[in-house]
C-alpha positions as CSV (number, residue, x, y, z in Angstrom):
1,M,-94.4,37.9,-15.2
2,A,-93.1,41.3,-14.0
3,A,-89.7,41.2,-12.2
4,S,-89.5,42.4,-8.4
5,G,-87.5,45.6,-7.6
6,K,-86.7,44.2,-4.1
7,P,-83.1,43.1,-3.3
8,L,-82.6,39.3,-2.7
9,V,-80.2,40.4,0.3
10,S,-80.5,43.4,2.6
11,K,-77.3,45.8,2.8
12,H,-77.2,44.7,6.5
13,H,-77.2,41.0,5.8
14,A,-74.4,41.7,3.0
15,W,-72.1,43.3,5.5
16,S,-72.8,40.6,8.1
17,A,-71.8,37.9,5.8
18,L,-68.6,39.8,4.7
19,A,-67.5,40.3,8.5
20,L,-68.2,36.6,9.0
21,A,-66.0,35.7,5.9
22,V,-63.4,37.9,7.1
23,S,-63.3,36.4,10.7
24,L,-63.4,32.8,9.2
25,T,-60.4,33.7,6.9
26,G,-58.6,35.0,9.8
27,A,-59.2,32.3,12.0
28,G,-58.1,29.7,9.3
29,A,-54.5,31.6,8.8
30,V,-54.1,31.4,12.5
31,A,-54.9,27.7,12.5
32,R,-52.5,27.1,9.7
33,A,-49.6,28.9,11.4
34,D,-50.3,27.0,14.7
35,A,-50.2,23.7,12.7
36,L,-47.0,24.9,10.6
37,S,-45.6,26.0,14.1
38,D,-46.2,22.5,15.5
39,L,-44.9,20.6,12.4
40,R,-41.7,22.7,12.7
41,E,-41.3,21.7,16.1
42,Q,-42.0,18.0,15.5
43,T,-39.4,18.2,12.6
44,E,-36.9,19.7,15.0
45,A,-37.5,17.1,17.8
46,L,-37.2,14.3,15.3
47,Q,-33.9,15.7,13.9
48,R,-32.6,15.9,17.7
49,K,-33.5,12.5,18.0
50,V,-31.6,11.3,15.0
51,N,-28.6,13.3,16.0
52,E,-28.8,11.6,19.3
53,L,-29.0,8.0,17.9
54,E,-26.0,9.2,15.5
55,N,-23.9,10.3,18.2
56,A,-24.8,7.1,20.1
57,Q,-23.7,5.0,17.1
58,R,-20.3,6.9,16.8
59,K,-19.7,6.0,20.5
60,T,-20.3,2.4,19.9
61,A,-19.9,1.3,16.3
62,P,-16.2,1.6,15.6
63,D,-15.3,-1.3,18.1
64,S,-17.6,-3.6,16.2
65,A,-19.3,-2.6,13.1
66,L,-17.5,-3.8,9.9
67,T,-18.3,-3.1,6.2
68,A,-17.5,-4.6,2.9
69,G,-14.3,-3.5,1.3
70,S,-13.3,-2.4,-2.2
71,T,-12.0,-5.8,-3.1
72,L,-13.6,-9.2,-3.1
73,G,-13.3,-10.7,0.4
74,S,-11.8,-7.6,2.0
75,F,-13.4,-5.3,4.8
76,R,-13.2,-1.9,6.0
77,L,-13.1,-0.5,9.7
78,P,-15.7,2.1,10.5
79,D,-14.5,5.7,9.7
80,S,-11.6,4.4,7.4
81,S,-11.2,4.3,3.7
82,T,-8.8,1.4,3.9
83,S,-9.9,-2.2,2.8
84,I,-8.0,-4.9,4.3
85,K,-7.9,-8.8,3.4
86,L,-6.4,-11.6,5.1
87,G,-5.3,-14.6,3.1
88,G,-3.2,-17.6,3.3
89,Y,-3.3,-21.3,3.8
90,V,-2.4,-24.4,5.9
91,K,-0.2,-27.0,4.2
92,F,0.9,-30.5,5.4
93,D,3.7,-32.4,3.8
94,A,4.9,-36.0,4.0
95,V,8.1,-36.4,2.5
96,Y,10.2,-39.6,1.5
97,S,13.5,-39.5,0.3
98,D,15.9,-42.2,-1.0
99,I,18.9,-40.3,0.8
100,T,19.1,-38.2,3.9
101,Q,20.8,-34.8,3.9
102,G,21.2,-34.3,7.5
103,V,19.4,-34.0,11.1
104,D,16.5,-31.4,10.8
105,A,17.6,-30.5,7.3
106,V,15.7,-28.0,5.3
107,A,16.7,-30.2,2.3
108,N,14.7,-33.3,3.6
109,Q,11.5,-31.1,3.3
110,Q,11.9,-29.5,0.2
111,T,14.4,-30.0,-2.6
112,V,17.6,-28.0,-2.2
113,D,19.7,-29.1,-5.2
114,T,23.0,-27.8,-3.7
115,A,22.5,-30.2,-0.6
116,I,22.2,-33.5,-3.0
117,P,25.3,-35.2,-1.7
118,V,27.9,-36.4,-4.5
119,G,30.2,-39.0,-4.8
120,P,32.3,-41.2,-7.6
121,T,29.3,-43.6,-7.9
122,G,26.4,-40.9,-7.5
123,T,25.2,-42.5,-4.4
124,P,25.6,-41.6,-0.7
125,A,27.3,-43.7,2.0
126,G,25.1,-46.8,3.1
127,N,23.8,-45.7,6.4
128,K,22.7,-42.3,4.6
129,T,19.6,-44.0,2.7
130,G,16.0,-43.4,3.2
131,E,14.5,-40.3,5.1
132,L,10.8,-39.5,6.0
133,S,9.7,-36.0,7.1
134,L,6.3,-34.7,8.0
135,H,5.8,-31.0,8.5
136,A,3.8,-28.1,8.0
137,R,6.4,-25.4,7.3
138,Q,5.1,-24.1,3.9
139,T,2.0,-22.7,6.0
140,R,1.5,-19.0,4.7
141,L,-0.3,-15.8,6.2
142,N,-0.7,-12.8,4.3
143,L,-2.3,-9.4,4.7
144,T,-3.4,-7.0,1.9
145,T,-4.7,-3.4,2.2
146,S,-5.9,-0.8,-0.4
147,T,-6.5,2.7,0.2
148,P,-7.8,5.1,-2.6
149,T,-5.7,8.3,-3.2
150,S,-5.5,11.2,-5.7
151,Y,-2.7,9.1,-7.3
152,G,-4.7,6.0,-7.6
153,N,-4.9,3.2,-5.2
154,M,-1.9,2.8,-2.4
155,T,-1.8,-1.0,-1.7
156,T,0.3,-2.9,0.8
157,F,1.1,-6.5,0.9
158,I,2.9,-8.7,3.6
159,E,3.3,-12.5,3.5
160,G,5.4,-14.8,5.3
161,D,5.8,-18.7,5.8
162,F,7.3,-20.8,8.4
163,F,10.7,-21.7,6.6
164,G,12.4,-19.4,8.8
165,A,15.2,-20.1,11.5
166,D,15.1,-23.9,11.9
167,G,13.7,-25.5,15.2
168,N,14.1,-29.3,15.8
169,E,12.0,-32.4,15.2
170,S,12.3,-33.6,19.0
171,V,9.7,-32.0,20.9
172,T,7.6,-29.0,19.4
173,N,8.6,-28.9,15.8
174,S,8.7,-25.2,16.2
175,N,10.0,-23.0,13.1
176,G,10.4,-19.5,12.9
177,F,8.0,-17.1,10.8
178,R,9.9,-15.3,7.7
179,I,9.2,-12.6,5.4
180,R,8.3,-13.6,1.9
181,H,7.2,-10.3,0.5
182,A,6.9,-6.8,2.0
183,Y,6.0,-4.2,-0.4
184,G,3.7,-1.2,-1.1
185,T,2.4,0.2,-4.3
186,L,1.0,3.7,-5.5
187,G,-0.3,3.7,-9.0
188,N,2.6,2.1,-11.2
189,F,5.2,2.4,-8.6
190,L,6.4,-0.4,-6.4
191,A,8.9,-0.5,-3.5
192,G,9.6,-3.3,-1.1
193,Q,10.5,-7.0,-1.4
194,Y,8.7,-9.0,-4.2
195,W,9.6,-11.4,-6.8
196,T,12.6,-10.3,-9.0
197,N,11.4,-8.4,-12.0
198,F,13.9,-10.6,-13.9
199,F,11.1,-13.4,-14.1
200,D,7.4,-13.5,-14.5
201,E,6.2,-15.3,-11.5
202,N,3.0,-16.3,-13.2
203,T,5.0,-18.7,-15.4
204,Y,5.9,-20.8,-12.5
205,A,4.8,-24.6,-13.0
206,E,2.5,-26.1,-10.5
207,T,4.4,-28.5,-8.2
208,V,3.2,-30.4,-4.9
209,E,6.9,-29.8,-3.4
210,F,8.2,-26.4,-2.6
211,G,11.5,-26.5,-4.1
212,G,10.7,-26.5,-8.0
213,P,12.4,-27.5,-10.9
214,V,16.1,-27.0,-11.2
215,G,16.0,-24.6,-14.4
216,E,14.0,-21.9,-12.9
217,I,14.9,-18.3,-11.7
218,F,13.6,-18.0,-8.4
219,I,14.4,-15.3,-6.0
220,R,13.0,-12.6,-3.9
221,Q,14.5,-9.4,-2.7
222,A,14.0,-5.6,-2.1
223,Q,13.3,-3.4,-4.9
224,A,12.2,0.0,-6.4
225,R,10.2,-1.0,-9.7
226,W,7.8,1.0,-12.1
227,T,5.5,-0.7,-14.4
228,Q,3.9,0.8,-17.3
229,P,0.8,-0.9,-19.1
230,F,-0.1,-0.6,-22.8
231,A,-2.5,-1.8,-25.2
232,S,-1.4,-5.5,-25.3
233,G,0.8,-5.8,-22.1
234,E,3.2,-4.0,-20.0
235,W,6.8,-3.1,-19.5
236,S,8.7,-2.6,-16.0
237,A,11.9,-1.9,-14.9
238,S,13.6,-2.3,-11.4
239,L,16.8,-1.6,-9.2
240,E,17.2,-4.3,-6.9
241,N,19.3,-5.5,-4.1
242,P,22.8,-6.5,-5.1
243,E,24.8,-9.5,-3.6
244,S,27.8,-11.0,-5.1
245,L,28.4,-15.0,-4.3
246,F,32.0,-16.2,-5.3
247,A,33.8,-19.5,-5.9
248,V,37.5,-19.3,-5.1
249,S,40.1,-21.8,-6.5
250,G,42.8,-21.4,-4.2
251,S,45.6,-18.7,-3.6
252,P,45.8,-15.9,-2.9
253,L,42.5,-15.4,-0.8
254,T,42.0,-18.8,0.8
255,A,42.4,-22.3,0.6
256,G,40.3,-23.9,-2.3
257,S,36.9,-25.4,-1.3
258,A,33.5,-26.0,-2.6
259,T,32.3,-23.4,-0.2
260,T,31.0,-20.1,-1.5
261,F,31.5,-16.7,0.1
262,R,29.6,-13.5,-0.3
263,S,31.1,-10.1,-0.9
264,D,30.3,-6.9,1.2
265,R,31.5,-4.3,-1.3
266,D,28.4,-4.1,-3.5
267,H,28.2,-0.8,-5.1
268,Y,25.3,-0.8,-7.8
269,P,22.0,-2.1,-7.6
270,D,21.0,-5.0,-10.1
271,I,19.3,-3.6,-13.1
272,T,16.2,-5.2,-14.8
273,G,13.8,-4.5,-17.4
274,R,11.1,-6.7,-18.7
275,L,8.4,-6.6,-21.6
276,K,5.1,-8.8,-21.3
277,W,2.6,-9.0,-24.0
278,K,-0.1,-11.3,-25.3
279,N,0.7,-12.6,-28.6
280,E,-1.3,-15.1,-30.7
281,I,-0.5,-18.3,-29.2
282,G,-0.2,-17.0,-25.4
283,T,1.6,-14.8,-23.0
284,F,5.3,-13.8,-23.8
285,N,7.9,-12.2,-21.4
286,A,11.2,-10.9,-22.2
287,A,13.6,-9.9,-19.6
288,F,17.0,-8.2,-19.5
289,M,19.3,-8.0,-16.4
290,A,22.6,-6.1,-15.8
291,R,24.8,-6.6,-12.6
292,N,28.1,-5.8,-11.1
293,I,30.0,-8.5,-9.6
294,R,32.2,-7.2,-7.2
295,I,34.6,-8.8,-4.5
296,D,36.1,-7.3,-1.5
297,S,39.6,-8.0,-2.0
298,A,42.4,-5.9,-3.2
299,T,44.2,-8.4,-5.3
300,A,40.9,-9.7,-7.1
301,G,41.1,-7.1,-9.6
302,D,38.6,-4.6,-11.3
303,A,34.8,-5.8,-10.8
304,K,33.0,-7.2,-13.7
305,W,29.5,-6.2,-15.3
306,G,27.7,-9.3,-16.4
307,E,24.3,-9.7,-18.1
308,A,21.5,-12.0,-18.9
309,I,18.2,-12.6,-20.4
310,S,15.1,-14.6,-19.6
311,L,12.6,-15.8,-22.1
312,T,9.1,-17.2,-20.9
313,E,5.9,-18.2,-22.8
314,V,2.3,-19.4,-21.3
315,V,0.3,-21.2,-23.8
316,P,-3.3,-22.2,-23.3
317,I,-4.2,-25.5,-25.0
318,G,-7.9,-25.7,-24.1
319,N,-8.2,-26.3,-20.4
320,D,-4.6,-27.2,-20.2
321,D,-1.7,-25.0,-20.6
322,L,2.2,-25.1,-21.6
323,R,4.8,-23.2,-19.6
324,A,8.2,-22.8,-20.8
325,N,11.3,-20.8,-19.7
326,V,15.0,-20.1,-21.1
327,N,17.7,-18.4,-19.3
328,V,21.0,-17.5,-20.7
329,G,24.0,-15.3,-19.5
330,N,27.1,-14.7,-17.4
331,A,25.5,-12.9,-14.5
332,I,22.7,-15.5,-13.5
333,G,24.5,-16.7,-10.6
334,R,22.4,-16.8,-7.5
335,Y,19.2,-16.0,-9.4
336,Q,19.2,-19.7,-10.3
337,L,16.9,-21.9,-8.2
338,S,18.8,-22.3,-4.6
339,G,21.6,-20.0,-5.7
340,F,22.7,-23.1,-7.7
341,F,25.7,-21.2,-9.4
342,P,28.2,-18.8,-8.2
343,D,28.2,-15.0,-9.6
344,G,31.7,-14.9,-10.0
345,Y,34.9,-17.3,-9.8
346,V,38.2,-16.1,-8.4
347,D,41.0,-17.9,-10.3
348,A,44.6,-18.9,-9.2
349,T,45.8,-15.2,-10.2
350,G,43.3,-13.6,-8.0
351,K,41.2,-12.3,-11.0
352,V,37.4,-12.4,-11.0
353,R,36.2,-14.5,-13.7
354,L,32.2,-14.7,-14.9
355,A,30.9,-17.9,-16.5
356,R,28.1,-18.3,-18.9
357,A,25.1,-20.2,-17.5
358,K,22.1,-21.8,-19.3
359,S,18.9,-23.1,-17.7
360,A,15.4,-24.1,-19.0
361,Y,12.1,-26.0,-18.0
362,A,9.2,-26.9,-19.8
363,A,5.7,-28.0,-17.9
364,Y,2.6,-29.2,-19.3
365,R,-0.4,-29.5,-17.1
366,H,-3.4,-31.5,-18.1
367,F,-7.0,-31.3,-16.4
368,W,-8.5,-34.6,-16.6
369,S,-11.7,-33.3,-14.9
370,P,-12.4,-30.1,-13.3
371,T,-11.3,-31.3,-9.8
372,L,-8.3,-33.5,-11.1
373,R,-5.2,-32.1,-12.9
374,S,-1.6,-33.5,-13.3
375,S,1.6,-31.5,-14.4
376,L,4.9,-33.1,-16.1
377,I,7.8,-30.8,-15.5
378,L,11.3,-31.1,-17.3
379,S,14.2,-28.9,-16.3
380,A,17.9,-28.6,-16.8
381,S,20.6,-26.2,-15.9
382,G,24.4,-25.8,-16.6
383,T,27.5,-23.6,-16.6
384,D,30.8,-23.3,-18.3
385,T,33.3,-23.1,-15.2
386,P,36.3,-20.8,-16.0
387,G,39.9,-22.4,-16.3
388,G,42.8,-21.1,-14.3
389,G,41.9,-22.9,-11.2
390,T,40.7,-25.9,-9.2
391,F,36.6,-25.6,-9.1
392,D,36.2,-29.2,-8.7
393,G,33.7,-29.0,-5.8
394,F,31.3,-26.4,-7.3
395,N,28.3,-27.2,-9.2
396,K,28.5,-27.8,-12.9
397,S,25.0,-28.6,-13.9
398,A,21.6,-30.2,-12.7
399,R,18.6,-32.1,-14.1
400,S,15.2,-32.8,-12.7
401,A,11.9,-34.4,-13.6
402,H,8.5,-33.9,-11.6
403,V,5.1,-35.4,-12.2
404,N,2.3,-35.0,-10.1
405,L,-1.7,-35.6,-9.6
406,I,-3.7,-33.1,-7.6
407,F,-7.2,-33.4,-6.5
408,S,-9.6,-30.6,-5.4
409,P,-12.7,-32.0,-4.2
410,V,-14.1,-28.7,-3.0
411,P,-12.6,-25.2,-4.0
412,R,-9.7,-24.2,-1.9
413,I,-8.6,-27.5,-0.9
414,N,-5.8,-29.3,-2.7
415,L,-4.5,-33.0,-2.0
416,G,-1.7,-33.8,-4.0
417,A,1.1,-36.4,-4.9
418,E,4.3,-36.0,-6.6
419,L,7.1,-37.9,-7.8
420,I,10.7,-36.3,-8.2
421,G,14.0,-37.2,-9.4
422,E,17.0,-34.8,-9.5
423,K,20.6,-35.1,-10.5
424,R,23.4,-32.9,-9.3
425,T,26.8,-32.8,-10.9
426,V,30.0,-31.0,-9.9
427,V,32.9,-29.9,-12.0
428,D,35.2,-32.9,-11.4
429,G,32.3,-35.0,-12.8
430,D,31.1,-36.6,-9.5
431,F,27.3,-36.4,-9.4
432,G,24.5,-37.4,-6.7
433,I,20.9,-38.5,-7.5
434,L,17.8,-37.8,-5.4
435,H,14.6,-39.7,-5.6
436,R,11.7,-38.7,-3.7
437,V,7.9,-39.0,-3.3
438,Q,5.7,-36.2,-1.6
439,F,2.0,-36.3,-0.4
440,A,0.4,-32.9,0.7
441,A,-2.9,-31.4,2.0
442,Q,-3.5,-27.7,1.4
443,F,-6.3,-25.8,2.9
444,L,-6.4,-22.0,1.6
445,F,-8.3,-19.2,3.2
């Protein structure tokens, strides 16, 4: 069939179609512009609503909203980078002793070795036998904070218990709150009151009673300390509060007695250094201390520098552990538990003398089950009192033994019982013996 020469669409119709297409295209662009404008207005309105809600939250949230802190059990206040943690425990103690050490005496509530009465037979006067004391003075409160900085975490720790100024047992049994620890750290630096760097506090044996074995180093005091970790442990050094405790034989300072007195002419801080590392059998600590023992008397001669070393080891044995400590030196003095030994002795010529002291303990802790454990702790201390004077009433040695049973029916509750025996001997050979049984309930939070 031959093709037709007539066009399918006339020119008039083509121009009409083109005009219609242009018209429709323009209408679509306008419609899209209107839609985008509406969307922008909706977005701006939504942002304004979000801002209003955030402003409202800022006005009300800081008073009530808390968030989780950076450490387990801590919390953080709104608009703050500091994590805060509260802790401590409530502890009830029932203590029965075969001798009494005075009305409202702290020594009836915890072992104080220097307070054990001594006599020719080692026993107190007849009416001084037997004493029962119930108290909650070991109850403890603490506050920990942690704040990130460009130098590492800045932390603070404050802790106290109720073995402060004594109250009485007549009506309210009220007792004063006292500081145990109060220090801050920034990176490796610590300043404030804490356990002495001369001893590793992680080596302390677990006891039900608050006093502890006679052979342990036990002191908390103000200090500045640097701790430097390395691959298998850490080393640390500190400058700590000085205090000199003296025994005086007789002339020329004062009449001889068994009462020590403190100096107020301390010139140099106590200096300590400690090395802690893990070895094949456990964790070992070796510490050194140097002290300037100085008395406030023109007749007492030059002050004396003394030194001491402390060695500890914690040995895991399956679920059990063995803890051991040995201390030797002529500057141990008040660092011994309860300040058992003087730091220096003033002889009959008025000269300061130092005495070598030795102390040690061994503690084995056995877990009968995951909730039941026992510790057996044997301990001793002694000193070589210098000659040249009469120091008969001052402490010569001490021995102690502890055995306990502690039950934890649920985590953070400890129910314990302990038997304690201690012997105190003074320079002239007189001695006193204390036997004690203690029951306790501890609730940690």
